[in-house]
C-alpha positions, 0 to 999 in steps of 0.5 A: 844092690842086694845089700841096699834092697835089704835096708828098705821094705816096701810093705806096711807103713807105721802111723801114730794112729795105730796107737790103741786106746787099750795100751794107752795106759802102758804108753803114757806110763813108759814115757812118765818113767823115762822122764822120772828116771832120766830126769832124777836118777841117771847120771846122764840126767841127775843134777847132782851129777852135773855139779849143780847139787851136793852129792845127797847119799839117800839119792846114791842109795836109791840108785843102787837099790832100785835095779835090784828091786826091779830084778827081784820082782820080775824074777821071783814073782809073776808081774801079771798077778802083781798088776792090781797092786801097782797103784799102792807102789805109787802111793808108797813111792810119793810118800818116800819121795816126800820124806826124802825131799824134807830139808836136811840129811836126816834119817827120814831121807834114807827110809824114804829112799829105801821105800822109793827104791822098792815102790819104784822097782814094782812100778818099773817091773809092771811098766816093763812088762806092758812095754815089752809084752803088751804094746804093739810096735808103733807104741814101743816106737813112739813111747821111747822116742817121746819119752826121751825128748821130753825127759831131756827138755825138762831136764834142761829146764831144770839146769836153767832153773837150778841157780835160781832161789826156787829152782831145787824146791820147784823140781823137788816138787815135780819129782813127787808130782810126776807120780800123779799121772803115773798113778792114773796110768797104773790104775788101768794096767790090769785091764790092759794086760789082761788080754796077754797070755805067756807061755813060759815053754817058748824060748827065743833062738840063742842068736836073739840073746846077741841083741841084749849084749848090744843093749848093755853097750848101749846102756853103758856107753850112752848113759854112763861113759859118754856123760863122763866126757862131756859132764866135767867140762868147765869152760862151757856153761852147763845150759850151753852143753845140755842145749847142744846135747838135747839138739842132738837127741832131737836130731837122733829121733828125727833120723830114726823116725825118717829112717823107719817111718819115711824110708821104711830102713831096717832099724838095725842099721840105725843102731849101727849108725848110733855106734858110728856117731858114738865112736866119733864122739869118743874119738874127739875125746881121745884126741883131747881136742879142747877147743869149745866147738869141738866139745860142742860138736862131741856133745851133739854127737853123743845126743844123737847117738844116745836117741838112735841107740835107745830107740832102736835097741828098746824096739828090737827087744820089744819085738823079740820078747813079745813075739817069743812070749818067753818069760826067761828072755824077759827076765834075763834082759832085765837082769843083765840091764839092772847089773849093768846100771849098778855097775854104771852107777859105781863107775860114775861115782868113781869118775865124777870127782876125777879131772885127769884128762888122761884118765878120761882119754883112756876111758874113751880109748877103751870105748872106741875099742869095744865100738870098733870090735862091734863094727867088725862083727856087724856083717856077722850080726847082720847076717844073724839078724836078717836070718831071724824069725822076727826080722820081718816084724820090725816093718809090722804094726805088731809081731806075728806068732808063726814062722816068718815064711808063713807070716809073708805068705799070709801078707801076700794074701794066700789062703791057709791051703795055698800057703801049705801047698807053697811051704811044701813046694819050697821044701822040694816036694812034688805035687803028688807027694803034697797030694799024699801028705795033705790027703787031697787030690792031685787036681786040687793040689794043681788048683792051688799050685796055679792060684798061688803062682798067680797071686806071687807073679811067678812062673816056675818053682826056680822063680819061687824059690828065688822069690823066698830064698832069704827065708829059706836060708839056715 
């Protein structure tokens, strides 16, 4: 029963109405970036990886360069100070895209790819800063959910129209025009980020970095290894495969919004569920089920896993980054993701022309082994997450910058003085000791003691300790 009760929270309800006007540029900008990258760059979305376009070298060049550009800008520069110049990077990116989509595989395409990679690196760095350091929790939840759903829908349309005479030209133009709404958004980035202050001296707890490890697994499996299993399928049309995949994405987003919004379930369990669904998909691949219904079911599972995994992991990382206000955590997260994506692009290039079912089955088996290891560590990870200072922020509109216990007492409407007395009582001090420590009279301490117990609905220190036992565990 205690395990079940921890899954749910009964306090603050998150609503889409809590998206702020101040952060709207970052909110929309993040959606546009997801749409652009997912539709034209990442293996799970690019047409050339689906076998519908030839392998264009400038595209591969861009895929390897832009993660390095993002990392270099974030690690070597103060991203906040570069905010005023993002609009110029968008213009450069548009010029680079225009050069890249010119007919023929000319030198202009390569130059355009390099220019676009550097410019997009700056754009992503600034947008990531806004997502992780500026936006509130509800803005993160909905920006990722909406961005993923729109990007997959647009890609399905690109697959449908790719076989037509105007298909490639139409989506080539869309690739260029996608920067227009982004240009409008980045124009206001500096104003939106201006109120955020970062302290480089504040560091997250070492256990918080386990979330970055889980993030790398989510990215690797969902963006690279899972598509390697269903992309080469030839007995089912790409349109049908992508329809099932997008249906899975839609279901995954619905599941996570129901769990987080309606049931207010801890999002850590949504991440565990995404790994479970992902493992089921890999099992189908490992057992070499070749029937159409099994392949479609596998594709559906991968779509669900993709949506739930990405939404939950981005949500958790955003909370840790903003709460700790740690540039080191932010930079390490970007660095690890960039290295992972370069590695993923390399693996994708190796596997895309391989039709050996045994190799793909081996990939599935290795993936299952890693996922099962994550499941084996789930009790430990759950304990770590529930003892983390940011745990309760999973349910709040925005993060807090005080201790987990202090934030909870504030939610329970205790005054600052009552909070001080309550925390000292929980630490085991007597009322006379508290009187001396706070330099107030014993009768005043007794007054705070009585009012605190009344507000919390407890009658003894034992009941008080039981009420906050999870906040006192080390």
